[in-house]
C-alpha positions in Angstrom: -18.7 45.8 -3.5 -17.6 44.1 -0.3 -18.8 40.5 -1.1 -19.4 39.0 -4.5 -20.6 35.4 -4.9 -21.0 33.7 -8.2 -22.8 30.4 -8.4 -21.4 28.2 -11.2 -22.5 24.8 -12.3 -19.9 22.0 -12.5 -20.6 18.3 -12.7 -24.2 18.9 -11.8 -23.4 20.7 -8.5 -23.5 24.4 -7.6 -20.0 25.4 -6.7 -18.9 28.8 -5.3 -16.4 31.4 -6.6 -15.9 33.6 -3.6 -14.2 37.0 -3.2 -13.9 39.3 -0.2 -11.3 41.5 1.4 -9.9 39.0 3.9 -9.8 35.7 1.9 -8.3 34.9 -1.4 -10.6 34.6 -4.4 -10.9 31.0 -5.5 -12.7 28.8 -8.0 -13.7 25.5 -6.5 -14.1 22.5 -8.7 -14.4 18.7 -8.4 -13.2 16.0 -10.8 -13.3 12.2 -11.2 -11.1 9.8 -13.1 -11.4 6.0 -13.4 -9.2 3.2 -14.7 -9.7 -0.5 -14.9 -7.2 -3.2 -14.0 -7.2 -6.9 -14.8 -6.3 -8.7 -11.5 -3.1 -10.7 -11.5 -3.2 -11.9 -7.9 -5.8 -13.1 -5.4 -6.1 -13.6 -1.6 -7.6 -16.9 -0.6 -9.0 -18.0 2.7 -8.2 -21.6 3.5 -9.6 -23.4 6.5 -8.2 -26.7 7.9 -10.6 -28.3 10.2 -10.9 -31.6 12.1 -13.1 -33.2 14.7 -13.2 -36.5 16.6 -14.1 -38.0 20.0 -10.6 -37.3 21.5 -8.4 -34.3 21.6 -5.3 -36.3 20.5 -6.9 -37.6 17.3 -8.4 -34.2 16.5 -5.0 -32.5 16.8 -3.2 -35.3 14.9 -5.6 -35.1 11.9 -5.4 -31.3 11.8 -1.6 -31.5 11.8 -1.5 -34.0 9.0 -4.0 -32.0 6.9 -2.1 -28.8 7.5 1.1 -30.6 6.3 -0.8 -31.6 3.1 -2.0 -28.1 2.5 1.5 -26.7 2.9 2.7 -29.2 0.4 0.1 -27.8 -2.1 1.2 -24.2 -1.3 4.8 -25.2 -2.1 3.7 -26.9 -5.3 2.2 -23.6 -6.4 5.3 -21.7 -5.4 3.6 -19.7 -2.7 6.2 -18.2 -0.4 6.1 -18.5 3.4 5.6 -14.7 3.7 2.4 -15.1 1.7 0.9 -17.6 4.1 -0.6 -16.1 7.3 -2.6 -17.8 10.0 -5.6 -15.4 10.7 -7.4 -17.5 13.3 -7.0 -20.7 15.3 -9.5 -22.5 17.5 -9.4 -25.8 19.4 -12.4 -26.5 21.6 -14.7 -29.1 23.0 -17.7 -29.9 20.8 -21.1 -30.1 22.6 -24.6 -31.0 21.8 -27.8 -30.2 23.7 -29.2 -33.1 25.8 -32.9 -32.7 25.9 -33.4 -35.4 28.6 -30.9 -33.9 31.0 -31.5 -30.3 29.8 -27.8 -29.6 29.5 -24.9 -29.6 27.1 -23.2 -32.9 26.5 -19.6 -33.0 25.3 -19.3 -35.3 22.2 -15.7 -34.6 21.2 -13.3 -31.9 20.1 -13.0 -29.6 17.0 -10.0 -27.8 15.6 -10.0 -25.0 13.0 -7.2 -23.0 11.5 -7.7 -20.2 8.9 -5.0 -19.2 6.6 -4.9 -16.1 4.3 -2.9 -17.1 1.3 -1.6 -14.8 -1.4 -1.6 -16.4 -4.9 0.5 -14.1 -7.1 -0.5 -16.0 -10.3 -4.3 -15.5 -10.4 -4.8 -17.8 -13.4 -3.8 -20.8 -11.2 -6.6 -20.2 -8.7 -8.9 -23.0 -10.0 -6.1 -25.5 -9.9 -5.1 -24.4 -6.4 -8.6 -24.8 -5.1 -8.9 -28.3 -6.7 -5.7 -29.5 -5.2 -6.5 -28.1 -1.7 -10.0 -29.7 -1.7 -9.0 -33.1 -3.1 -10.2 -35.7 -0.6 -7.7 -38.1 0.9 -8.4 -41.5 2.5 -5.2 -41.5 4.5 -6.4 -39.0 7.1 -9.7 -39.9 8.7 -12.9 -39.6 6.6 -14.6 -36.6 5.0 -16.8 -36.1 8.0 -13.8 -35.9 10.4 -11.2 -33.7 8.6 -11.1 -31.5 5.6 -10.1 -28.3 3.9 -12.5 -25.5 3.0 -11.7 -22.6 0.6 -13.7 -19.4 0.6 -13.7 -15.6 0.6 -11.6 -14.7 -2.5 -10.2 -11.2 -2.8 -8.9 -10.1 -6.3 -6.1 -7.6 -6.5 -3.4 -6.3 -8.8 0.4 -5.9 -8.3 0.0 -2.8 -10.4 -2.6 -1.1 -8.1 -0.3 1.6 -6.8 0.9 2.5 -10.3 -2.6 2.7 -11.6 -3.9 4.7 -8.7 -1.1 7.3 -9.3 -2.0 7.5 -13.0 -5.7 7.9 -12.2 -4.9 10.6 -9.6 -2.8 12.5 -12.2 -5.7 12.4 -14.7 -8.2 13.6 -12.1 -6.0 16.6 -11.2 -5.6 17.5 -14.9 -9.4 17.3 -15.3 -9.9 19.6 -12.3 -7.5 22.2 -13.8 -9.3 22.1 -17.2 -12.6 22.7 -15.5 -11.2 25.6 -13.5 -9.6 27.1 -16.6 -13.0 26.9 -18.4 -14.8 28.6 -15.5 -12.0 31.3 -15.4 -12.4 32.1 -19.1 -16.2 32.3 -18.8 -15.8 34.6 -15.8 -13.1 36.7 -17.5 -10.6 36.1 -14.7 -7.1 34.5 -14.6 -5.9 31.7 -12.4 -2.8 32.4 -10.2 -2.3 28.8 -8.9 -3.6 26.1 -6.6 -4.9 27.3 -3.3 -6.1 24.0 -1.9 -6.4 20.4 -3.2 -7.5 17.1 -1.8 -8.3 13.6 -3.2 -10.2 10.4 -2.3 -9.7 6.9 -3.6 -12.7 4.8 -4.5 -13.8 1.9 -6.7 -13.0 -1.7 -5.9 -10.8 -1.7 -2.8 -9.9 -5.4 -3.0 -13.1 -6.4 -1.2 -13.6 -10.1 -0.5 -16.3 -12.0 -2.5 -18.2 -15.0 -1.2 -17.0 -18.4 -2.3 -17.0 -21.8 -0.9 -15.6 -25.2 -1.7 -14.8 -28.1 0.6 -13.8 -31.7 0.5 -17.4 -32.7 1.4 -18.6 -30.9 -1.7 -16.3 -32.8 -3.9 -18.1 -36.1 -3.2 -15.2 -38.3 -2.2 -12.0 -39.6 -3.8 -13.8 -41.7 -6.4 -15.6 -38.7 -7.8 -12.3 -36.8 -8.5 -11.7 -38.6 -11.9 -15.0 -37.3 -13.3 -15.0 -33.9 -11.6 -14.4 -31.0 -14.1 -11.7 -28.5 -13.1 -12.7 -25.5 -11.2 -12.8 -22.3 -13.3 -12.7 -18.8 -11.8 -13.5 -15.4 -13.4 -11.6 -12.4 -12.1 -13.4 -9.7 -14.0 -11.8 -6.3 -13.5 -10.9 -4.0 -10.6 -11.9 -0.3 -11.0 -9.8 2.4 -9.5 -11.7 5.7 -9.0 -10.1 9.0 -7.8 -12.1 12.0 -6.8 -10.3 15.4 -6.6 -11.6 18.6 -5.0 -9.6 21.7 -5.7 -9.6 25.4 -5.1 -7.7 27.6 -7.6 -6.8 31.1 -6.6 -7.6 33.8 -9.1 -6.3 37.4 -9.7 
């Protein structure tokens, strides 16, 4: 018999066991493994913004506010290498003049976005509260402020867990191949081909927003409850596809 094809069911899919004169005979299987991690670090997007009628005042307020934010970062022991400017914009601010049918410049606006890595995730709520605490020394809440948003949970143990999950997926694939071989009355010689794909929560950002304007002013700080954050869990999923050569 030149070609013999067996269709075997594995994980709900039809997978082939193929044999011919030119190619090795193989059993093809797929396997999945999953592990959960409790996040211990988080990436935070912090925006420092300011606006006023003059470029000089706008820049001065932004510089002072950035200095305050950096003092907070230092307070929470965030290292310089964990603070990265991702975008910066300084531009005229315009409004549409219906009478003249044209844009009218009303001032200037500055915005700088930082990506901050907080390596102690349980301090996130306190960090947010300190960053968004209004101050009366720099302009007013409509002229300058700090916005916090786009949180991304992660774990310092991700690589370790991914390797452990990959190992488990490979073991499952071999057990499935062994079961197919026994049922087919053949013996496995070894691995012919193998590949894998990572999945699950790939440290994707989640929507979050908090700003000084939302805090309601300095006087409101005494009565404002502390911000609480829930990290949940990160799931690491590994899919393995393998071909085992048989005798």
